[in-house]
HTML snippet that shows the backbone in 3Dmol.js (N, CA, C, O; Angstrom):
<script src="https://3Dmol.org/build/3Dmol-min.js"></script>
<div id="view" style="width:600px;height:400px;position:relative"></div>
<script>
const pdb = `
ATOM      1  N   MET A   1      -5.446  -6.020  -6.106  1.00  0.00           N
ATOM      2  CA  MET A   1      -6.438  -5.155  -6.708  1.00  0.00           C
ATOM      3  C   MET A   1      -5.765  -4.142  -7.637  1.00  0.00           C
ATOM      4  O   MET A   1      -6.287  -3.821  -8.705  1.00  0.00           O
ATOM      5  N   ALA A   2      -4.608  -3.648  -7.220  1.00  0.00           N
ATOM      6  CA  ALA A   2      -3.900  -2.675  -8.051  1.00  0.00           C
ATOM      7  C   ALA A   2      -3.465  -3.318  -9.371  1.00  0.00           C
ATOM      8  O   ALA A   2      -3.525  -2.689 -10.428  1.00  0.00           O
ATOM      9  N   TYR A   3      -3.027  -4.576  -9.297  1.00  0.00           N
ATOM     10  CA  TYR A   3      -2.622  -5.281 -10.516  1.00  0.00           C
ATOM     11  C   TYR A   3      -3.813  -5.453 -11.453  1.00  0.00           C
ATOM     12  O   TYR A   3      -3.695  -5.238 -12.660  1.00  0.00           O
ATOM     13  N   LEU A   4      -4.955  -5.839 -10.899  1.00  0.00           N
ATOM     14  CA  LEU A   4      -6.162  -5.999 -11.710  1.00  0.00           C
ATOM     15  C   LEU A   4      -6.551  -4.673 -12.353  1.00  0.00           C
ATOM     16  O   LEU A   4      -6.917  -4.643 -13.528  1.00  0.00           O
ATOM     17  N   ARG A   5      -6.478  -3.575 -11.601  1.00  0.00           N
ATOM     18  CA  ARG A   5      -6.814  -2.253 -12.144  1.00  0.00           C
ATOM     19  C   ARG A   5      -5.892  -1.908 -13.308  1.00  0.00           C
ATOM     20  O   ARG A   5      -6.355  -1.450 -14.353  1.00  0.00           O
ATOM     21  N   ARG A   6      -4.584  -2.125 -13.133  1.00  0.00           N
ATOM     22  CA  ARG A   6      -3.638  -1.817 -14.211  1.00  0.00           C
ATOM     23  C   ARG A   6      -3.920  -2.665 -15.452  1.00  0.00           C
ATOM     24  O   ARG A   6      -3.845  -2.172 -16.577  1.00  0.00           O
ATOM     25  N   CYS A   7      -4.243  -3.933 -15.240  1.00  0.00           N
ATOM     26  CA  CYS A   7      -4.562  -4.814 -16.375  1.00  0.00           C
ATOM     27  C   CYS A   7      -5.826  -4.353 -17.090  1.00  0.00           C
ATOM     28  O   CYS A   7      -5.882  -4.349 -18.320  1.00  0.00           O
ATOM     29  N   LEU A   8      -6.832  -3.968 -16.327  1.00  0.00           N
ATOM     30  CA  LEU A   8      -8.068  -3.486 -16.938  1.00  0.00           C
ATOM     31  C   LEU A   8      -7.829  -2.186 -17.699  1.00  0.00           C
ATOM     32  O   LEU A   8      -8.323  -2.020 -18.814  1.00  0.00           O
ATOM     33  N   GLN A   9      -7.078  -1.269 -17.104  1.00  0.00           N
ATOM     34  CA  GLN A   9      -6.809   0.004 -17.766  1.00  0.00           C
ATOM     35  C   GLN A   9      -6.026  -0.187 -19.057  1.00  0.00           C
ATOM     36  O   GLN A   9      -6.293   0.479 -20.058  1.00  0.00           O
ATOM     37  N   SER A  10      -5.065  -1.093 -19.033  1.00  0.00           N
ATOM     38  CA  SER A  10      -4.250  -1.332 -20.228  1.00  0.00           C
ATOM     39  C   SER A  10      -4.906  -2.326 -21.186  1.00  0.00           C
ATOM     40  O   SER A  10      -4.428  -2.541 -22.299  1.00  0.00           O
ATOM     41  N   LYS A  11      -6.011  -2.929 -20.735  1.00  0.00           N
ATOM     42  CA  LYS A  11      -6.749  -3.921 -21.532  1.00  0.00           C
ATOM     43  C   LYS A  11      -5.845  -5.090 -21.899  1.00  0.00           C
ATOM     44  O   LYS A  11      -5.901  -5.614 -23.012  1.00  0.00           O
ATOM     45  N   ARG A  12      -5.007  -5.489 -20.940  1.00  0.00           N
ATOM     46  CA  ARG A  12      -4.055  -6.569 -21.195  1.00  0.00           C
ATOM     47  C   ARG A  12      -3.865  -7.416 -19.945  1.00  0.00           C
ATOM     48  O   ARG A  12      -3.459  -6.914 -18.897  1.00  0.00           O
ATOM     49  N   LEU A  13      -4.164  -8.714 -20.069  1.00  0.00           N
ATOM     50  CA  LEU A  13      -3.907  -9.696 -19.019  1.00  0.00           C
ATOM     51  C   LEU A  13      -3.413 -10.951 -19.722  1.00  0.00           C
ATOM     52  O   LEU A  13      -4.184 -11.649 -20.379  1.00  0.00           O
ATOM     53  N   GLU A  14      -2.136 -11.229 -19.582  1.00  0.00           N
ATOM     54  CA  GLU A  14      -1.548 -12.362 -20.292  1.00  0.00           C
ATOM     55  C   GLU A  14      -1.825 -13.660 -19.559  1.00  0.00           C
ATOM     56  O   GLU A  14      -1.766 -13.726 -18.331  1.00  0.00           O
ATOM     57  N   HIS A  15      -2.127 -14.690 -20.333  1.00  0.00           N
ATOM     58  CA  HIS A  15      -2.357 -16.025 -19.793  1.00  0.00           C
ATOM     59  C   HIS A  15      -1.089 -16.488 -19.100  1.00  0.00           C
ATOM     60  O   HIS A  15       0.009 -16.285 -19.618  1.00  0.00           O
ATOM     61  N   PHE A  16      -1.224 -17.107 -17.938  1.00  0.00           N
ATOM     62  CA  PHE A  16      -0.055 -17.515 -17.157  1.00  0.00           C
ATOM     63  C   PHE A  16       0.735 -18.642 -17.821  1.00  0.00           C
ATOM     64  O   PHE A  16       1.959 -18.683 -17.703  1.00  0.00           O
ATOM     65  N   VAL A  17       0.065 -19.544 -18.506  1.00  0.00           N
ATOM     66  CA  VAL A  17       0.730 -20.728 -19.049  1.00  0.00           C
ATOM     67  C   VAL A  17       1.050 -20.572 -20.534  1.00  0.00           C
ATOM     68  O   VAL A  17       2.196 -20.756 -20.944  1.00  0.00           O
ATOM     69  N   LEU A  18       0.050 -20.237 -21.336  1.00  0.00           N
ATOM     70  CA  LEU A  18       0.229 -20.225 -22.786  1.00  0.00           C
ATOM     71  C   LEU A  18       1.192 -19.128 -23.226  1.00  0.00           C
ATOM     72  O   LEU A  18       0.934 -17.942 -23.019  1.00  0.00           O
ATOM     73  N   GLY A  19       2.291 -19.529 -23.826  1.00  0.00           N
ATOM     74  CA  GLY A  19       3.262 -18.585 -24.352  1.00  0.00           C
ATOM     75  C   GLY A  19       4.176 -17.963 -23.312  1.00  0.00           C
ATOM     76  O   GLY A  19       4.964 -17.077 -23.641  1.00  0.00           O
ATOM     77  N   ASN A  20       4.092 -18.399 -22.083  1.00  0.00           N
ATOM     78  CA  ASN A  20       4.904 -17.829 -21.008  1.00  0.00           C
ATOM     79  C   ASN A  20       6.298 -18.453 -21.031  1.00  0.00           C
ATOM     80  O   ASN A  20       6.469 -19.619 -20.673  1.00  0.00           O
ATOM     81  N   GLU A  21       7.289 -17.675 -21.451  1.00  0.00           N
ATOM     82  CA  GLU A  21       8.662 -18.179 -21.530  1.00  0.00           C
ATOM     83  C   GLU A  21       9.306 -18.307 -20.156  1.00  0.00           C
ATOM     84  O   GLU A  21      10.321 -18.988 -20.010  1.00  0.00           O
ATOM     85  N   ARG A  22       8.726 -17.655 -19.142  1.00  0.00           N
ATOM     86  CA  ARG A  22       9.302 -17.691 -17.797  1.00  0.00           C
ATOM     87  C   ARG A  22       8.603 -18.700 -16.893  1.00  0.00           C
ATOM     88  O   ARG A  22       8.754 -18.655 -15.672  1.00  0.00           O
ATOM     89  N   LEU A  23       7.852 -19.593 -17.482  1.00  0.00           N
ATOM     90  CA  LEU A  23       7.170 -20.630 -16.710  1.00  0.00           C
ATOM     91  C   LEU A  23       8.212 -21.499 -16.006  1.00  0.00           C
ATOM     92  O   LEU A  23       9.198 -21.890 -16.631  1.00  0.00           O
ATOM     93  N   PRO A  24       8.021 -21.808 -14.733  1.00  0.00           N
ATOM     94  CA  PRO A  24       9.007 -22.632 -14.020  1.00  0.00           C
ATOM     95  C   PRO A  24       9.248 -23.961 -14.731  1.00  0.00           C
ATOM     96  O   PRO A  24       8.332 -24.546 -15.310  1.00  0.00           O
ATOM     97  N   ALA A  25      10.482 -24.420 -14.679  1.00  0.00           N
ATOM     98  CA  ALA A  25      10.869 -25.667 -15.353  1.00  0.00           C
ATOM     99  C   ALA A  25      10.114 -26.869 -14.805  1.00  0.00           C
ATOM    100  O   ALA A  25       9.949 -27.870 -15.502  1.00  0.00           O
ATOM    101  N   GLU A  26       9.653 -26.778 -13.558  1.00  0.00           N
ATOM    102  CA  GLU A  26       8.915 -27.885 -12.944  1.00  0.00           C
ATOM    103  C   GLU A  26       7.584 -28.142 -13.647  1.00  0.00           C
ATOM    104  O   GLU A  26       7.021 -29.232 -13.544  1.00  0.00           O
ATOM    105  N   ILE A  27       7.090 -27.144 -14.354  1.00  0.00           N
ATOM    106  CA  ILE A  27       5.834 -27.291 -15.096  1.00  0.00           C
ATOM    107  C   ILE A  27       6.199 -27.624 -16.537  1.00  0.00           C
ATOM    108  O   ILE A  27       6.579 -26.745 -17.311  1.00  0.00           O
ATOM    109  N   SER A  28       6.081 -28.888 -16.887  1.00  0.00           N
ATOM    110  CA  SER A  28       6.453 -29.303 -18.240  1.00  0.00           C
ATOM    111  C   SER A  28       5.213 -29.323 -19.128  1.00  0.00           C
ATOM    112  O   SER A  28       4.173 -29.878 -18.773  1.00  0.00           O
ATOM    113  N   LEU A  29       5.357 -28.709 -20.272  1.00  0.00           N
ATOM    114  CA  LEU A  29       4.274 -28.632 -21.249  1.00  0.00           C
ATOM    115  C   LEU A  29       4.771 -29.161 -22.583  1.00  0.00           C
ATOM    116  O   LEU A  29       5.971 -29.129 -22.853  1.00  0.00           O
ATOM    117  N   PRO A  30       3.862 -29.647 -23.422  1.00  0.00           N
ATOM    118  CA  PRO A  30       4.267 -30.050 -24.767  1.00  0.00           C
ATOM    119  C   PRO A  30       4.911 -28.866 -25.496  1.00  0.00           C
ATOM    120  O   PRO A  30       4.541 -27.715 -25.265  1.00  0.00           O
ATOM    121  N   LEU A  31       5.849 -29.146 -26.353  1.00  0.00           N
ATOM    122  CA  LEU A  31       6.585 -28.113 -27.075  1.00  0.00           C
ATOM    123  C   LEU A  31       5.647 -27.182 -27.845  1.00  0.00           C
ATOM    124  O   LEU A  31       5.881 -25.975 -27.904  1.00  0.00           O
ATOM    125  N   ALA A  32       4.596 -27.735 -28.430  1.00  0.00           N
ATOM    126  CA  ALA A  32       3.651 -26.911 -29.187  1.00  0.00           C
ATOM    127  C   ALA A  32       3.005 -25.853 -28.295  1.00  0.00           C
ATOM    128  O   ALA A  32       2.786 -24.725 -28.738  1.00  0.00           O
ATOM    129  N   ILE A  33       2.702 -26.197 -27.057  1.00  0.00           N
ATOM    130  CA  ILE A  33       2.115 -25.244 -26.109  1.00  0.00           C
ATOM    131  C   ILE A  33       3.160 -24.204 -25.710  1.00  0.00           C
ATOM    132  O   ILE A  33       2.844 -23.020 -25.590  1.00  0.00           O
ATOM    133  N   GLN A  34       4.391 -24.637 -25.506  1.00  0.00           N
ATOM    134  CA  GLN A  34       5.460 -23.722 -25.105  1.00  0.00           C
ATOM    135  C   GLN A  34       5.724 -22.658 -26.158  1.00  0.00           C
ATOM    136  O   GLN A  34       6.107 -21.537 -25.824  1.00  0.00           O
ATOM    137  N   ARG A  35       5.527 -22.993 -27.405  1.00  0.00           N
ATOM    138  CA  ARG A  35       5.857 -22.077 -28.507  1.00  0.00           C
ATOM    139  C   ARG A  35       4.714 -21.140 -28.892  1.00  0.00           C
ATOM    140  O   ARG A  35       4.888 -20.291 -29.766  1.00  0.00           O
ATOM    141  N   LEU A  36       3.576 -21.274 -28.272  1.00  0.00           N
ATOM    142  CA  LEU A  36       2.457 -20.392 -28.593  1.00  0.00           C
ATOM    143  C   LEU A  36       2.788 -18.952 -28.240  1.00  0.00           C
ATOM    144  O   LEU A  36       3.585 -18.688 -27.340  1.00  0.00           O
ATOM    145  N   GLU A  37       2.168 -18.024 -28.957  1.00  0.00           N
ATOM    146  CA  GLU A  37       2.322 -16.611 -28.622  1.00  0.00           C
ATOM    147  C   GLU A  37       1.567 -16.331 -27.330  1.00  0.00           C
ATOM    148  O   GLU A  37       0.646 -17.059 -26.961  1.00  0.00           O
ATOM    149  N   LEU A  38       1.976 -15.256 -26.648  1.00  0.00           N
ATOM    150  CA  LEU A  38       1.267 -14.857 -25.440  1.00  0.00           C
ATOM    151  C   LEU A  38      -0.199 -14.621 -25.762  1.00  0.00           C
ATOM    152  O   LEU A  38      -0.534 -14.071 -26.811  1.00  0.00           O
ATOM    153  N   LEU A  39      -1.054 -15.031 -24.868  1.00  0.00           N
ATOM    154  CA  LEU A  39      -2.491 -14.893 -25.054  1.00  0.00           C
ATOM    155  C   LEU A  39      -3.003 -13.801 -24.123  1.00  0.00           C
ATOM    156  O   LEU A  39      -2.886 -13.919 -22.903  1.00  0.00           O
ATOM    157  N   ASN A  40      -3.571 -12.739 -24.690  1.00  0.00           N
ATOM    158  CA  ASN A  40      -4.137 -11.642 -23.915  1.00  0.00           C
ATOM    159  C   ASN A  40      -5.592 -11.973 -23.586  1.00  0.00           C
ATOM    160  O   ASN A  40      -6.452 -11.972 -24.467  1.00  0.00           O
ATOM    161  N   LEU A  41      -5.858 -12.252 -22.321  1.00  0.00           N
ATOM    162  CA  LEU A  41      -7.210 -12.617 -21.904  1.00  0.00           C
ATOM    163  C   LEU A  41      -8.169 -11.433 -21.941  1.00  0.00           C
ATOM    164  O   LEU A  41      -9.385 -11.627 -21.924  1.00  0.00           O
ATOM    165  N   PHE A  42      -7.647 -10.216 -21.991  1.00  0.00           N
ATOM    166  CA  PHE A  42      -8.488  -9.017 -22.048  1.00  0.00           C
ATOM    167  C   PHE A  42      -8.547  -8.415 -23.452  1.00  0.00           C
ATOM    168  O   PHE A  42      -8.908  -7.249 -23.603  1.00  0.00           O
ATOM    169  N   GLU A  43      -8.201  -9.183 -24.468  1.00  0.00           N
ATOM    170  CA  GLU A  43      -8.208  -8.665 -25.841  1.00  0.00           C
ATOM    171  C   GLU A  43      -9.582  -8.120 -26.231  1.00  0.00           C
ATOM    172  O   GLU A  43      -9.680  -7.116 -26.936  1.00  0.00           O
ATOM    173  N   HIS A  44     -10.633  -8.781 -25.773  1.00  0.00           N
ATOM    174  CA  HIS A  44     -11.985  -8.331 -26.111  1.00  0.00           C
ATOM    175  C   HIS A  44     -12.264  -6.938 -25.555  1.00  0.00           C
ATOM    176  O   HIS A  44     -13.065  -6.200 -26.129  1.00  0.00           O
ATOM    177  N   LEU A  45     -11.623  -6.565 -24.452  1.00  0.00           N
ATOM    178  CA  LEU A  45     -11.828  -5.231 -23.885  1.00  0.00           C
ATOM    179  C   LEU A  45     -11.196  -4.159 -24.765  1.00  0.00           C
ATOM    180  O   LEU A  45     -11.683  -3.029 -24.809  1.00  0.00           O
ATOM    181  N   ALA A  46     -10.132  -4.495 -25.454  1.00  0.00           N
ATOM    182  CA  ALA A  46      -9.488  -3.553 -26.365  1.00  0.00           C
ATOM    183  C   ALA A  46     -10.345  -3.329 -27.608  1.00  0.00           C
ATOM    184  O   ALA A  46     -10.319  -2.246 -28.194  1.00  0.00           O
ATOM    185  N   ARG A  47     -11.099  -4.341 -28.008  1.00  0.00           N
ATOM    186  CA  ARG A  47     -11.935  -4.240 -29.210  1.00  0.00           C
ATOM    187  C   ARG A  47     -13.316  -3.673 -28.937  1.00  0.00           C
ATOM    188  O   ARG A  47     -13.948  -3.132 -29.844  1.00  0.00           O
ATOM    189  N   ASP A  48     -13.795  -3.786 -27.706  1.00  0.00           N
ATOM    190  CA  ASP A  48     -15.171  -3.404 -27.378  1.00  0.00           C
ATOM    191  C   ASP A  48     -15.160  -2.397 -26.227  1.00  0.00           C
ATOM    192  O   ASP A  48     -15.014  -2.771 -25.063  1.00  0.00           O
ATOM    193  N   LEU A  49     -15.317  -1.113 -26.569  1.00  0.00           N
ATOM    194  CA  LEU A  49     -15.250  -0.058 -25.553  1.00  0.00           C
ATOM    195  C   LEU A  49     -16.354  -0.186 -24.511  1.00  0.00           C
ATOM    196  O   LEU A  49     -16.139   0.136 -23.342  1.00  0.00           O
ATOM    197  N   ALA A  50     -17.524  -0.649 -24.914  1.00  0.00           N
ATOM    198  CA  ALA A  50     -18.619  -0.833 -23.957  1.00  0.00           C
ATOM    199  C   ALA A  50     -18.267  -1.928 -22.951  1.00  0.00           C
ATOM    200  O   ALA A  50     -18.546  -1.791 -21.760  1.00  0.00           O
ATOM    201  N   ALA A  51     -17.662  -3.002 -23.421  1.00  0.00           N
ATOM    202  CA  ALA A  51     -17.248  -4.085 -22.521  1.00  0.00           C
ATOM    203  C   ALA A  51     -16.164  -3.594 -21.569  1.00  0.00           C
ATOM    204  O   ALA A  51     -16.147  -3.972 -20.398  1.00  0.00           O
ATOM    205  N   HIS A  52     -15.262  -2.755 -22.067  1.00  0.00           N
ATOM    206  CA  HIS A  52     -14.209  -2.199 -21.208  1.00  0.00           C
ATOM    207  C   HIS A  52     -14.822  -1.299 -20.136  1.00  0.00           C
ATOM    208  O   HIS A  52     -14.452  -1.387 -18.965  1.00  0.00           O
ATOM    209  N   ARG A  53     -15.735  -0.456 -20.525  1.00  0.00           N
ATOM    210  CA  ARG A  53     -16.416   0.435 -19.574  1.00  0.00           C
ATOM    211  C   ARG A  53     -17.142  -0.389 -18.507  1.00  0.00           C
ATOM    212  O   ARG A  53     -17.079  -0.069 -17.320  1.00  0.00           O
ATOM    213  N   GLU A  54     -17.822  -1.438 -18.932  1.00  0.00           N
ATOM    214  CA  GLU A  54     -18.541  -2.314 -17.999  1.00  0.00           C
ATOM    215  C   GLU A  54     -17.569  -3.018 -17.043  1.00  0.00           C
ATOM    216  O   GLU A  54     -17.853  -3.153 -15.853  1.00  0.00           O
ATOM    217  N   ALA A  55     -16.440  -3.458 -17.564  1.00  0.00           N
ATOM    218  CA  ALA A  55     -15.439  -4.121 -16.722  1.00  0.00           C
ATOM    219  C   ALA A  55     -14.866  -3.148 -15.696  1.00  0.00           C
ATOM    220  O   ALA A  55     -14.632  -3.526 -14.548  1.00  0.00           O
ATOM    221  N   MET A  56     -14.639  -1.903 -16.098  1.00  0.00           N
ATOM    222  CA  MET A  56     -14.118  -0.902 -15.164  1.00  0.00           C
ATOM    223  C   MET A  56     -15.155  -0.588 -14.084  1.00  0.00           C
ATOM    224  O   MET A  56     -14.793  -0.387 -12.925  1.00  0.00           O
ATOM    225  N   GLN A  57     -16.427  -0.543 -14.447  1.00  0.00           N
ATOM    226  CA  GLN A  57     -17.487  -0.315 -13.460  1.00  0.00           C
ATOM    227  C   GLN A  57     -17.571  -1.489 -12.489  1.00  0.00           C
ATOM    228  O   GLN A  57     -17.730  -1.291 -11.285  1.00  0.00           O
ATOM    229  N   ALA A  58     -17.467  -2.698 -13.005  1.00  0.00           N
ATOM    230  CA  ALA A  58     -17.504  -3.885 -12.148  1.00  0.00           C
ATOM    231  C   ALA A  58     -16.306  -3.885 -11.198  1.00  0.00           C
ATOM    232  O   ALA A  58     -16.431  -4.278 -10.038  1.00  0.00           O
ATOM    233  N   TYR A  59     -15.152  -3.448 -11.689  1.00  0.00           N
ATOM    234  CA  TYR A  59     -13.975  -3.347 -10.827  1.00  0.00           C
ATOM    235  C   TYR A  59     -14.234  -2.341  -9.700  1.00  0.00           C
ATOM    236  O   TYR A  59     -13.888  -2.598  -8.547  1.00  0.00           O
ATOM    237  N   GLY A  60     -14.835  -1.206 -10.031  1.00  0.00           N
ATOM    238  CA  GLY A  60     -15.145  -0.201  -9.018  1.00  0.00           C
ATOM    239  C   GLY A  60     -16.081  -0.749  -7.954  1.00  0.00           C
ATOM    240  O   GLY A  60     -15.889  -0.492  -6.765  1.00  0.00           O
ATOM    241  N   GLN A  61     -17.082  -1.494  -8.366  1.00  0.00           N
ATOM    242  CA  GLN A  61     -18.014  -2.106  -7.412  1.00  0.00           C
ATOM    243  C   GLN A  61     -17.305  -3.135  -6.543  1.00  0.00           C
ATOM    244  O   GLN A  61     -17.534  -3.192  -5.335  1.00  0.00           O
ATOM    245  N   LEU A  62     -16.455  -3.938  -7.142  1.00  0.00           N
ATOM    246  CA  LEU A  62     -15.694  -4.937  -6.394  1.00  0.00           C
ATOM    247  C   LEU A  62     -14.785  -4.265  -5.368  1.00  0.00           C
ATOM    248  O   LEU A  62     -14.695  -4.701  -4.220  1.00  0.00           O
ATOM    249  N   ARG A  63     -14.121  -3.209  -5.795  1.00  0.00           N
ATOM    250  CA  ARG A  63     -13.224  -2.482  -4.886  1.00  0.00           C
ATOM    251  C   ARG A  63     -14.001  -1.893  -3.716  1.00  0.00           C
ATOM    252  O   ARG A  63     -13.537  -1.952  -2.577  1.00  0.00           O
ATOM    253  N   PHE A  64     -15.184  -1.323  -3.980  1.00  0.00           N
ATOM    254  CA  PHE A  64     -16.007  -0.758  -2.914  1.00  0.00           C
ATOM    255  C   PHE A  64     -16.457  -1.847  -1.943  1.00  0.00           C
ATOM    256  O   PHE A  64     -16.389  -1.666  -0.727  1.00  0.00           O
ATOM    257  N   ARG A  65     -16.915  -2.971  -2.479  1.00  0.00           N
ATOM    258  CA  ARG A  65     -17.363  -4.069  -1.611  1.00  0.00           C
ATOM    259  C   ARG A  65     -16.225  -4.606  -0.755  1.00  0.00           C
ATOM    260  O   ARG A  65     -16.427  -4.944   0.412  1.00  0.00           O
ATOM    261  N   LEU A  66     -15.047  -4.686  -1.322  1.00  0.00           N
ATOM    262  CA  LEU A  66     -13.886  -5.132  -0.561  1.00  0.00           C
ATOM    263  C   LEU A  66     -13.559  -4.134   0.548  1.00  0.00           C
ATOM    264  O   LEU A  66     -13.246  -4.533   1.669  1.00  0.00           O
ATOM    265  N   TRP A  67     -13.631  -2.844   0.239  1.00  0.00           N
ATOM    266  CA  TRP A  67     -13.376  -1.802   1.237  1.00  0.00           C
ATOM    267  C   TRP A  67     -14.377  -1.915   2.386  1.00  0.00           C
ATOM    268  O   TRP A  67     -13.992  -1.835   3.552  1.00  0.00           O
ATOM    269  N   VAL A  68     -15.672  -2.101   2.059  1.00  0.00           N
ATOM    270  CA  VAL A  68     -16.707  -2.247   3.087  1.00  0.00           C
ATOM    271  C   VAL A  68     -16.417  -3.472   3.949  1.00  0.00           C
ATOM    272  O   VAL A  68     -16.492  -3.407   5.176  1.00  0.00           O
ATOM    273  N   LEU A  69     -16.092  -4.565   3.316  1.00  0.00           N
ATOM    274  CA  LEU A  69     -15.802  -5.802   4.039  1.00  0.00           C
ATOM    275  C   LEU A  69     -14.612  -5.629   4.981  1.00  0.00           C
ATOM    276  O   LEU A  69     -14.672  -6.040   6.140  1.00  0.00           O
ATOM    277  N   LEU A  70     -13.552  -5.035   4.496  1.00  0.00           N
ATOM    278  CA  LEU A  70     -12.345  -4.877   5.305  1.00  0.00           C
ATOM    279  C   LEU A  70     -12.507  -3.828   6.402  1.00  0.00           C
ATOM    280  O   LEU A  70     -11.910  -3.956   7.471  1.00  0.00           O
ATOM    281  N   SER A  71     -13.299  -2.803   6.152  1.00  0.00           N
ATOM    282  CA  SER A  71     -13.455  -1.746   7.155  1.00  0.00           C
ATOM    283  C   SER A  71     -14.464  -2.122   8.234  1.00  0.00           C
ATOM    284  O   SER A  71     -14.538  -1.446   9.260  1.00  0.00           O
ATOM    285  N   SER A  72     -15.232  -3.167   8.031  1.00  0.00           N
ATOM    286  CA  SER A  72     -16.225  -3.574   9.033  1.00  0.00           C
ATOM    287  C   SER A  72     -15.615  -4.455  10.113  1.00  0.00           C
ATOM    288  O   SER A  72     -16.291  -4.792  11.086  1.00  0.00           O
ATOM    289  N   HIS A  73     -14.374  -4.826   9.963  1.00  0.00           N
ATOM    290  CA  HIS A  73     -13.731  -5.703  10.958  1.00  0.00           C
ATOM    291  C   HIS A  73     -12.693  -4.963  11.726  1.00  0.00           C
ATOM    292  O   HIS A  73     -12.048  -5.536  12.604  1.00  0.00           O
TER     293      HIS A  73
END
`;
const viewer = $3Dmol.createViewer("view");
viewer.addModel(pdb, "pdb");
viewer.setStyle({}, {cartoon: {color: "spectrum"}});
viewer.zoomTo();
viewer.render();
</script>
């Protein structure tokens, strides 16, 4: 949850495969895919402040629901 919060706050979540130079060697990809630039999955949040605000609110709701779920057991 902390990682998700940091990604939302920074408006940056890099795609795990595309452009990842540290991808394990066991995962073989075509050279064209390996050479792609990193892909920021949260780029739209950097461009749209309303979408970012909505994402932060959704994160808050998710965090609260998780807290309720974990504290009930």
